[in-house]
C-alpha positions in Angstrom: 0.0 0.0 0.0 2.8 2.5 0.9 4.7 1.6 -2.2 1.6 2.3 -4.3 1.2 5.7 -2.7 4.8 6.5 -3.1 4.6 5.5 -6.8 1.4 7.5 -7.3 2.9 10.6 -5.7 6.1 10.3 -7.7 4.0 10.5 -10.9 2.4 13.8 -9.8 5.1 16.0 -11.3 8.3 17.6 -9.9 8.4 20.0 -7.0 9.5 22.6 -9.5 6.0 22.5 -11.1 4.2 22.8 -7.8 3.1 26.3 -6.8 4.7 27.7 -3.7 2.4 27.8 -0.7 2.2 31.0 1.3 3.9 30.8 4.7 1.4 29.7 7.4 1.1 30.0 11.1 0.6 27.1 13.5 -3.2 27.7 13.1 -2.9 27.2 9.4 -3.5 30.8 8.3 -1.2 32.5 5.9 0.9 35.4 7.2 -0.8 37.5 4.5 -4.3 36.5 5.8 -3.3 37.5 9.3 -1.9 40.8 8.2 -5.1 41.6 6.3 -7.3 40.7 9.3 -5.1 42.8 11.6 -5.3 45.7 9.2 -9.1 45.4 9.0 -9.3 45.4 12.8 -7.1 48.5 13.0 -4.0 46.7 14.3 -0.9 48.1 12.8 2.1 46.0 11.6 4.9 45.3 14.0 7.3 48.2 14.3 10.9 48.0 13.2 13.6 47.2 15.8 14.6 50.8 16.4 11.0 51.9 17.0 10.3 48.9 19.2 13.3 49.7 21.4 12.2 53.3 21.7 8.7 52.2 22.6 9.9 49.8 25.3 12.3 52.5 26.7 9.5 55.0 26.9 7.3 52.6 28.8 10.1 51.8 31.2 10.4 55.6 31.8 6.8 55.7 32.9 7.2 52.6 35.2 9.8 49.8 34.8 7.2 47.3 35.8 5.2 47.9 32.7 7.8 46.0 30.7 9.4 44.1 33.6 10.8 40.8 32.5 8.0 40.1 30.0 8.7 39.1 26.4 9.1 42.3 24.5 6.9 41.0 21.6 4.1 40.6 24.1 4.3 44.2 25.2 4.5 45.3 21.5 1.5 43.2 20.7 -0.5 44.8 23.5 0.4 48.2 22.1 -0.8 47.1 18.6 -4.0 45.9 20.1 -4.4 49.2 21.9 -4.2 51.0 18.5 -7.4 49.1 17.5 -9.1 50.4 20.6 -7.9 53.9 20.0 -9.2 53.8 16.4 -12.5 52.1 17.5 -13.4 54.5 20.3 -12.0 57.9 19.3 -14.6 59.8 21.3 -14.6 57.6 24.4 -11.4 58.3 26.3 -12.6 56.5 29.4 -13.0 53.2 27.5 -9.6 53.7 25.8 -8.0 54.2 29.3 -9.9 51.2 30.7 -8.4 49.0 28.0 -4.9 50.3 28.7 -5.4 49.2 32.4 -6.6 45.8 31.1 -3.7 45.2 28.7 -0.8 46.6 30.6 -0.5 44.9 34.0 2.1 43.4 36.3 2.0 41.1 39.3 1.9 44.2 41.6 -0.6 45.9 39.3 -3.1 43.2 38.2 -5.7 45.9 37.4 -3.3 48.2 35.5 -1.2 51.1 36.6 -4.0 53.6 37.2 -5.5 56.3 35.1 -2.6 58.8 35.2 0.0 56.2 34.0 -2.5 54.6 31.6 -2.9 58.0 29.9 0.9 58.2 29.6 1.1 54.6 28.3 -1.6 55.4 25.7 0.4 58.4 24.5 3.5 56.2 24.1 1.5 53.6 22.2 0.1 56.4 19.9 3.6 57.8 19.3 5.5 54.6 18.6 3.0 51.9 17.6 -0.1 53.4 15.9 0.2 54.7 12.4 
């Protein structure tokens, strides 16, 4: 049975004739499909390295615990998600700040860093992450 399958597959043409598949994520979606979905949701692309470093440094200036020892990509993704909220609720500052306090937390600040720091975090997100 295996030999028959191998033989059948061998007759299907060379790999040079096969179209190249788009790169996919573990969930099976192509990178392009994810980018399009993120764009439709108002989530900007990941920043370049220099911008990402400036973003993380600015967050550390507000409070080092915001970044802490978390994976930097995780903090960047939270900023990208916040851009969607900023775009989705341009006239509801209270909701925007509520989402900052939901997204940016630490063990000592499980409910966020409070409204004053949340406003500063939001400004940093707008400056470095949102288009």
